[in-house]
N, C-alpha and C positions, 0 to 999 in steps of 0.2 A: 691831393684827399684821400681822409685815409678810409680802406674797404673796410668796411661792416657786412657781415650777411647772415646774422643773427638777431635779432634785438626779442626783448618780451613787454610788453606796455600794458596799463589798463585803462581800457574806453570805453566810456559810457553813452548811452542814447540821454538827448532830452525828457525832462519829465516833463507834462502832459501842465499847463494853467490851469486856474480854477474855476468852476465856470460861476457868475455872477448874482448875487442875491439881489435886484434890482425893482425896486417898482417907480412907472412912468407916473412922475409927478407935475402935470402944468395946467398954470393956470384953464380953471371952470372944467378941468378933469384931475379933482381930487382923487380920486380911484379907479387910475387909468390900470392896475394888476399889474401882475408881473412882466417885464422886459429886460431881465439877466439875459445875456449873451455867452454863448458858451467860451471855452478856452479852450488858447489855441495847441496844437501837436508840436508835441518833441521832437527836435529835431534827430534823425539816423545817422550813424555813424557806417558810413562810408570809405573804403579802400576804392583807390583811384590810379591806373597805370599812367605812368609818366615814363616815356625815353631818356630825360631831360635826368632824372634820377637815374643815379648809378650804383646806389649803397645805401644804408642804412643805418646811414648816419646817423640821422637826426634821430632817431626812436631810439639811440643808445645815450642822449642823452639828455631827451626827455621824453619821461614814461608813460605820464599823467597824460590823458586826453578827455575831454568834454565836449558834449554837444551843446546847442543852447536848448534851454527850458521855452516851451511854447509861456505866449504869456496871458495872464488871465479874461475874463471873459468881461466885458463892459456894458454901461446900460442902452437902451436902445437895440437892445437885441444884438448889439456888435461883437462879434466875433475877435477874440484874439489872435494876435501873428503866431503865426506856425514858427518854429527855432529852425535857426541856420542848421544845415549839417552840416557836420564833420567830414571835410573831406580828406582820407589819410591818402597822399601819395607813394608811392610803392614804383619801383624800378619793374618792369615787365619779369616774367621770371619769380615774382615771387608768390610763396606757399601761406596761407594765413590759417592759425590752428588755434582752435580751445586751452591753453593751455595748459589746464589744468587735466582733461580730458582725456588731451591727445586727438580730441578728432579734427579732419582737416576740414575748415569753412568753406576753403576755396581758391582757387589757382588764377592769381590776374595774371594773362601771358598774352594781352598786347594793349596798344596806345590806347588812354582813354578807356578802356574797358573798366564798369562800375563793379563791384560788388556791396551791397548791403550787409552788413556783421550784426548791426542791433538796429531795431526800432526802434522808435521814439514815442512815449507814452503818449496815450490819447488825450485829448481836452474834456474837462468834465462842460456835462451840461449846465445850460443858468436853469435859474428856476423860472423861465420861461418854459419848460420841457411840463413842469411838474402841475400844469394848473388843471383841475377837472369843475366839475359843474357842482360841485360841493365844495370846493376848495381853490376858491377862487384867490387869494393870495400865499400861498405859497412862498414860508420862507427856506424850501432846500434847494440848495444847488452840489450839483458833486464835482469832487475834486478831483484835479487830474494826476490821471495814471503814471504811477512814478516811471524813470528811465530804466535800461538794463545796462548790466556792468561787466566787462568780462574781463579776465587777464588774456590775451593772445599773444602769442608767440609766434614771430615773425621768420618766414627762413628764403630767402634767396636763391634761386638758383638759373646759371644765367641760360638765357637761350641760345646755344649753339647746336650748326649744323655740323660740323668738324670740330672734334677734339684734340689735339696736339699730343701727344702721351709718351712719356719717356723718359730717362733718368733726369738726374740735375745737370745742367751744363754740356747738355746735346745740341743747343742750338734754337731750341721752340721759339725763344724770343726775336730771335734773327729771322726765324723764319717769318713769323707772324707783321716783323714791320717791313720786310720785305714786300709782302704779298696784302699788305692793308697801309691805312693810313695809321694803324697802331703806333703807339711812340711806347712802346713796354720797355723798358731798361733792359739793357745789354752790357755782360761783362764777366770776363772768364774770370769764374770762382761757381762753386755749389749755390743753389736755391739763389741766387739772382731775382729770380719770381719771389715775391713773396707773398704776391694777389693775383688773382685771375686775370688776365686782358683779353678785349673780344676786341676783333676785328672785322668789318666788312670786305669784303671783295667781291669783283666785279670783272669779271671773264668772259670773253665772248658772251656776252649777252644777258650773263645768269648774275644771279646775285644771293652769297650763303656767307654765314659768320663761320668764324673760325676763335677757336678758344684756346689759349694757352694758359697753364694752369701750372701753378709749384710742380719741377720735380719729383718723380716719385720712386722709392728706392725700399728693398725689402722688407714687408713687415707692416707698410702704409694702412693698408685695409685695417689693421689691429694700431693704429696710430702713432705709427713710427715715422721721424720725421714731418712733413707738414701735407702728409697724403692725403689721410681723411678725414679733414678738414674741410678740405680744396677736394675732393673724387665727386662731390656732390654737382660741383660745375658743369661733368661732363656726363651726368647721370642722364639727360633728354639728348645727346646730341645723336645726331644719323649716321656717323660713321665717325670710324677712329684712325686714327693717322699716327703711325708708332714712327719715331724719329731714333733708329738705331745708327751706332759709332763703332767702324772699325778701329782696332789698331789699341783699344781702350778697355776697359776692366767695366763689367762682363762683356765679354765679347756678342755681336750682334743677338745670335741662337740664343742664348745663354740669359740676356737682357730681355727679350721677347717672352721667353717662359717666364724669370718673373713678373714682367709687368703683367702677362695674361692671370698669371695666376692673384695678385694683388685683387684685379680688377672684377675676377671672381668669386673672390673674396668677400669684396663689397656686393657686389651684382653680377648675378648669373646674365641676368638677361644685356647686362650691360657689355659683359666680355663678348656677348653675341653678335656685336653690333657688327655691320660691315667695317673691313680691314683697307686700310694703304701703307705702302710699307716704304720706308722712304732709308738711304742708306748716308746717314747726314754728315758734313763737316767734308766732301768730297774734294775739296779744293785742298786739303792735308794729304791725300791718299795721290795727286798727281794723277799720273795716267794712271794710277792700277785701280782706280777710282769706279770704271764700268764693268773691266773684267769682275773685280769684289761684288758690286752692285748684280753682275752676272749669276756670277756660283750663288749667290745668296737668295735671289730668284727661283734658281731650282733647287735649292734644298727647305726654299720654304715653300714651291707647288702657285707663284702666283709672282705680279711684277714687284720687283722693285725698282726705285725711284732715283737714282745719285744725283744728290739737292746739293746747293753752295747756294746760302743768301749772299756772301763775298760777290761770287765772279758770278752769279745768276744762270748755274747752269743748272740742268733739269725742273726748272721752276717752273718753266712753261707746258713741258711735259705734266707735272704733276699737277697744276690747275686744268689744264686740259681734263684729267681724269676724275678729276673732284667737280668741276661745269656738268661733265656732260652725265655726273649725280643725281643734281640738285636742280629743280625750278623754280623756287620757295614760291610758296603762298601763303599770305594770311593767316593764323588758327581760324577754323569756324567755330567762333563760338558767339554766342550771345553778346551783343556791346551793354549791357546790364541784366545780371542775373546775382539773384539773392540765393546764399543757402537755405534761409526764411521763406522763400518761394514752395509751393506746394510740386 
């Protein structure tokens, strides 16, 4: 499936139905008075979180969305049927903006969360509401209120607890395949990963999510390589997991300095998140892997895990470290909320 993380669409809520100008006409009741019913309410535009959706691909091809209009009122004081709401299903992690003003309208972060973006128009009153003692046969009825139209920008930011950060071809995809059910593509060339991958890890009774993004290079925060397009997908992570490689350019300390600099340029807050360090591709170092990891640990003043998804070395210790940091809880947001609410 093609991965699309941004889309701009036009959405319109439904117009209210017109009120009815009807008079009661029955045998033996020639002047029964007004009995026109009210028009139905137009449908709302509602954004709904759906974990089965992994991309904004559908919105890339279809840009115009319209909720149903309310039905007009009828005789015998019958109210018209309300228009059906328009439900736009998006992956959790999608932010909704007004594309013209840049205003953030809401953030869909969990399954079935509902975000009402546009309210449908109210139905018009039927002529039954306009009868008075001096005007007993009013021929007046209100039209329904029009719906609202807005240009919306949807942006998907993956919801992940751990973000794998490193240069291209350091083994991020291999790691996420080895610790989760993710089927990320693995190959020995730069930029194998062209789209973000998300994996769910279950270890020692804990569950957490791990995101693998395309490798960063120097200048990524300024648009070099594939970096800036995908840095947004680790913006919400709780922990950064840096993958460094010994014996390749740049060397681990230099690579870490470049990566931290790019993260800080994109978001100082992101660069300050808790971090875990890994010496990747440990199988290529043979018996030198552990001494190299210990030396790097001494230089950084933090533990460094020598890992190899190929042999499984160090994976358990890394997962123990990550599992100790997470007891995943569902976001405490109301299941239904609207930016239109007070």
